[in-house]
C-alpha positions as CSV (number, residue, x, y, z in Angstrom):
1,M,0.0,-0.1,0.1
2,R,2.9,2.5,0.7
3,R,4.1,2.3,-2.8
4,W,0.7,2.7,-4.4
5,V,-0.2,5.7,-2.0
6,L,3.3,7.3,-3.0
7,V,2.8,6.9,-6.7
8,G,-0.8,7.9,-6.5
9,G,-0.1,11.0,-4.6
10,L,2.5,12.1,-6.9
11,A,0.4,11.4,-10.0
12,V,-2.5,13.6,-8.4
13,L,-0.2,16.5,-8.1
14,V,1.6,16.1,-11.5
15,G,-1.8,15.5,-13.2
16,A,-3.2,18.8,-11.7
17,A,-0.2,20.6,-13.1
18,V,-0.7,19.0,-16.5
19,V,-4.4,20.0,-16.6
20,L,-3.6,23.6,-15.8
21,V,-0.9,23.7,-18.6
22,V,-3.2,21.9,-21.2
23,T,-6.2,24.3,-20.3
24,G,-4.1,27.5,-20.2
25,N,-4.8,28.1,-16.5
26,T,-1.3,28.1,-15.2
27,D,-1.9,31.4,-13.1
28,V,-3.4,30.4,-9.7
29,R,-5.0,32.5,-7.0
30,Y,-2.7,32.7,-4.0
31,T,-5.0,34.0,-1.4
32,S,-8.7,34.1,-0.9
33,D,-8.6,37.8,0.1
34,S,-7.7,38.7,-3.5
35,D,-8.6,37.7,-7.1
36,S,-4.9,38.3,-8.0
37,T,-3.2,35.4,-9.6
38,Q,0.5,34.4,-9.8
39,P,2.1,31.6,-12.1
40,M,2.0,28.2,-10.4
41,W,5.8,27.7,-11.0
42,A,6.5,30.8,-8.8
43,R,4.7,29.2,-6.0
44,W,6.9,26.0,-6.4
45,I,10.4,27.6,-6.0
46,P,10.1,28.7,-2.4
47,V,8.7,25.3,-1.6
48,A,11.7,23.5,-3.5
49,A,14.1,25.8,-1.7
50,G,12.6,25.0,1.6
51,L,12.6,21.2,1.0
52,L,16.3,21.2,-0.1
53,L,17.4,23.1,3.1
54,T,15.5,21.0,5.3
55,R,16.8,17.9,3.5
56,V,20.6,19.0,3.6
57,L,20.7,20.6,6.9
58,P,22.2,18.0,9.4
59,W,19.7,18.6,12.2
60,R,16.8,16.4,12.6
61,V,14.6,15.0,15.5
62,E,15.7,11.8,17.2
63,R,12.7,9.6,16.7
64,G,10.5,9.0,19.8
65,S,7.4,7.3,20.2
66,D,4.5,8.4,18.2
67,G,2.4,5.8,19.9
68,A,1.1,2.5,18.5
69,P,0.0,2.6,14.9
70,D,-3.9,2.9,14.8
71,Q,-5.3,2.4,11.4
72,R,-8.9,3.3,12.8
73,Q,-7.9,6.7,13.9
74,A,-6.0,7.2,10.4
75,W,-9.1,6.4,8.5
76,I,-11.5,8.3,10.7
77,L,-9.3,11.5,10.5
78,T,-9.0,11.1,6.7
79,G,-12.9,10.7,6.5
80,L,-13.3,13.9,8.5
81,A,-10.9,15.7,6.3
82,V,-13.1,14.5,3.2
83,A,-16.3,15.4,5.0
84,F,-15.0,19.0,5.9
85,A,-14.1,19.6,2.1
86,V,-17.3,18.3,0.7
87,L,-19.6,19.9,3.2
88,L,-18.0,23.2,2.9
89,N,-18.5,23.3,-0.7
90,L,-22.2,22.2,-0.3
91,L,-23.0,24.4,2.7
92,G,-21.0,27.3,1.6
93,L,-18.6,29.5,3.7
94,G,-21.2,30.7,6.1
95,M,-20.7,27.3,7.8
96,F,-16.9,27.5,7.6
97,E,-16.1,28.1,11.3
98,V,-18.6,25.6,12.5
99,L,-17.7,23.0,10.2
100,K,-14.0,23.4,11.0
101,L,-14.4,23.4,14.8
102,L,-16.7,20.5,14.7
103,L,-14.9,18.2,12.1
104,L,-11.2,19.2,12.6
105,L,-11.2,19.7,16.4
106,L,-14.1,18.5,18.5
107,V,-14.8,15.1,16.7
108,P,-10.9,14.2,16.4
109,L,-10.8,15.0,20.4
110,A,-13.8,12.7,20.9
111,V,-12.3,10.1,18.7
112,F,-8.9,10.1,20.7
113,R,-10.7,9.8,23.9
114,W,-12.8,6.8,22.5
115,L,-9.9,5.1,20.9
116,G,-7.0,5.8,23.4
117,G,-5.7,9.2,23.1
118,K,-3.3,11.2,21.0
119,P,0.2,10.0,20.2
120,T,3.1,11.3,22.2
121,K,6.1,13.2,20.8
122,T,9.7,13.9,21.9
123,W,11.2,17.2,20.9
124,P,14.9,17.4,21.6
125,A,16.3,20.9,22.5
126,T,19.1,20.3,19.8
127,V,16.6,20.8,17.0
128,R,14.5,23.6,18.5
129,W,15.7,26.3,16.1
130,A,17.0,24.1,13.2
131,P,13.9,24.7,11.1
132,A,14.5,28.6,11.1
133,L,16.7,28.6,7.9
134,P,14.2,26.8,5.7
135,V,11.4,28.6,7.0
136,A,13.1,31.9,6.4
137,A,14.1,31.0,2.9
138,F,10.6,30.0,2.0
139,L,9.2,33.4,3.3
140,L,11.9,35.5,1.6
141,L,11.4,33.9,-1.7
142,S,7.7,34.2,-1.4
143,Y,7.5,37.7,-0.5
144,V,10.7,39.4,-1.3
145,G,12.2,39.8,-4.8
146,P,11.1,38.7,-8.3
147,L,9.0,35.7,-7.1
148,A,7.1,37.9,-4.6
149,A,3.4,37.5,-4.9
150,P,1.6,40.6,-6.3
151,V,-0.1,42.9,-3.5
152,A,-3.5,41.8,-2.8
153,D,-6.5,44.2,-2.9
154,R,-6.8,46.5,0.1
155,P,-9.4,45.2,2.5
156,E,-12.5,47.4,3.0
157,L,-12.2,47.1,6.8
158,S,-11.1,49.3,9.7
159,G,-7.8,48.7,11.3
160,V,-9.5,47.1,14.4
161,Q,-11.5,44.6,12.1
162,V,-8.4,43.8,10.1
163,A,-6.5,42.9,13.5
164,L,-9.4,40.9,14.8
165,A,-9.7,38.9,11.4
166,L,-5.9,38.2,11.4
167,V,-5.9,37.0,15.1
168,G,-9.1,35.0,14.6
169,G,-7.7,33.6,11.2
170,F,-4.5,32.8,12.8
171,L,-6.0,30.6,15.5
172,I,-8.8,28.9,13.3
173,N,-6.7,28.5,10.2
174,S,-3.0,28.4,11.0
175,V,-3.0,26.7,14.4
176,L,-6.0,24.4,14.1
177,E,-5.2,23.2,10.5
178,E,-1.6,22.5,11.3
179,I,-2.7,20.6,14.3
180,F,-5.2,18.5,12.3
181,Y,-3.6,17.9,9.0
182,R,0.0,17.6,10.2
183,R,0.2,16.8,13.8
184,W,-2.8,14.5,13.9
185,L,-3.5,13.1,10.3
186,Q,0.1,12.9,8.9
187,T,1.3,11.6,12.2
188,R,-1.2,8.6,12.1
189,W,-0.5,7.8,8.5
190,E,3.3,8.0,9.1
191,Q,3.0,5.3,11.7
192,L,1.3,3.1,9.0
193,L,2.9,4.1,5.8
194,G,6.2,6.1,6.5
195,P,6.9,9.9,6.0
196,W,6.2,10.6,2.2
197,P,3.0,8.7,1.6
198,A,1.8,10.2,4.8
199,I,2.8,13.8,3.7
200,L,1.3,13.4,0.3
201,I,-2.1,12.3,2.1
202,S,-2.1,15.3,4.5
203,S,-1.1,17.7,1.7
204,I,-3.8,16.5,-0.8
205,A,-6.5,16.5,2.1
206,W,-5.3,20.0,3.1
207,A,-5.4,21.4,-0.4
208,V,-8.8,20.2,-1.6
209,W,-11.0,22.0,1.0
210,H,-9.6,25.3,-0.5
211,V,-11.7,24.9,-3.5
212,A,-14.6,26.4,-1.5
213,L,-12.5,29.4,-0.5
214,Q,-10.6,30.2,-3.7
215,G,-12.5,28.4,-6.5
216,R,-14.2,30.3,-9.5
217,G,-16.9,27.8,-10.2
218,E,-15.1,25.5,-12.6
219,L,-14.7,22.4,-10.3
220,G,-11.9,20.6,-12.3
221,I,-9.8,23.7,-12.8
222,D,-10.2,24.8,-9.3
223,L,-9.4,21.5,-8.0
224,A,-6.1,21.5,-10.1
225,S,-5.3,25.0,-8.8
226,V,-5.4,24.2,-5.4
227,L,-3.5,21.0,-5.6
228,V,-0.7,22.8,-7.5
229,N,-0.7,25.6,-4.9
230,Q,-1.7,24.4,-1.4
231,G,-1.1,20.9,-2.3
232,V,2.5,21.6,-3.2
233,Q,3.0,23.9,-0.1
234,G,1.6,21.1,2.1
235,L,4.8,19.0,1.0
236,F,7.1,21.5,2.6
237,L,4.9,21.8,5.8
238,G,4.6,18.0,6.0
239,Y,8.4,17.6,5.6
240,L,9.2,20.2,8.2
241,W,6.7,18.1,10.6
242,S,8.2,14.8,9.6
243,R,11.9,16.1,10.0
244,Y,11.6,18.1,13.2
245,R,8.4,17.2,15.1
246,R,7.9,20.9,16.0
247,M,4.7,23.1,15.4
248,W,6.2,26.6,15.5
249,P,7.6,26.2,11.9
250,L,4.4,25.1,10.5
251,I,2.3,27.7,12.2
252,T,4.9,30.4,11.2
253,V,4.8,29.4,7.6
254,H,1.1,28.9,7.4
255,G,0.3,32.2,9.5
256,A,2.4,34.2,7.0
257,V,0.9,32.8,3.9
258,N,-2.4,33.9,5.2
259,A,-1.5,37.2,6.7
260,V,1.5,38.7,4.6
261,P,-0.8,39.4,1.6
262,V,-3.1,41.3,3.8
263,F,-0.1,43.3,5.5
264,L,1.3,44.2,1.9
265,S,-2.2,45.4,0.8
266,L,-2.1,47.9,3.9
267,A,1.3,49.3,3.3
């Protein structure tokens, strides 16, 4: 199964890119706060740099116990990820916070209590700041220089409203999503299949729900767009988690991806 998941996951991402090239839709939306687009390859270069630095730097976590493999939890969490993506598209963004809190937080916590709890982690102090260089490289390439995303539209909100939206978005998007998709979902599939199949599963699951947020009404093109954008970004986030088992790099990258376009529009 490990090989099939690995090959299938890669085929999904490559196939999405091919669809966009063939249909001439290689410019993808990079934020839900604007209709601005960026060439998909420009989204890949920061990811490639982050992956390469994460791979070549010598520091990595000394593997501790992630708990016993639990196939039931892995499949239940995957089902919740699918349900979130499907229901969000069917019910609309008005149900976004409710569905996210229910399906990505409350139900998983109930499942862990029912089936035996969350896996444990060990995070040696020697790797505490090791992810800083890959994270910095990703952010600099993404938002400084020739690959920087275009400035998004200025939000029609007061300063207080923008601040509240950013804080709320950081907690419910950056923090909660990284806990669910990487710390919980990816970890359980890693126990069963190993790192890269699990990274692909979590990346694709994380990407597809963004269709409801950034889609333009053509499901096939919208799905391909989020796969080549968030799906590829998920490879970097997932590798950071697999390599270091620390949350701060994931939350930093995810939070910046969500917030920096807004800050730039206010400048």
